[in-house]
C-alpha positions, -999 to +999 in steps of 0.1 A: +092+057-072+086+086-096+106+072-126+086+041-124+056+061-122+068+081-155+074+045-173+036+036-164+048+008-144+017-001-121+028+000-087+011-014-056+021-019-017+005-055-002+012-060+035-002-077+068-003-042+089-040-025+087-047-011+055-057+025+078-021+030+088-006+021+056-027+050+039-020+075+066+017+066+063+026+070+029+004+102+030+028+113+054+060+106+034+040+122+005+046+092-017+006+078-015+000+090-051+024+070-067+008+034-057-021+023-081-038-001-052-028-002-018-036-032+002-035-047+038-051-063+069-084-051+081-091-045+122-117-079+118-086-099+117-086-104+077-058-104+053-033-109+082-018-135+073+014-136+046+009-169+040-023-170+021 
């Protein structure tokens, strides 16, 4: 990820997991700084399907 980031690639996380937990996981592994955008589901049930 560091190499891709240094080459100015845009890195994005897209998951059906809740965005709150996704951010915590990325921070735990100290890789959150490599991603320009993190998109996940919401607790209200939106963005939970991978089919849309």
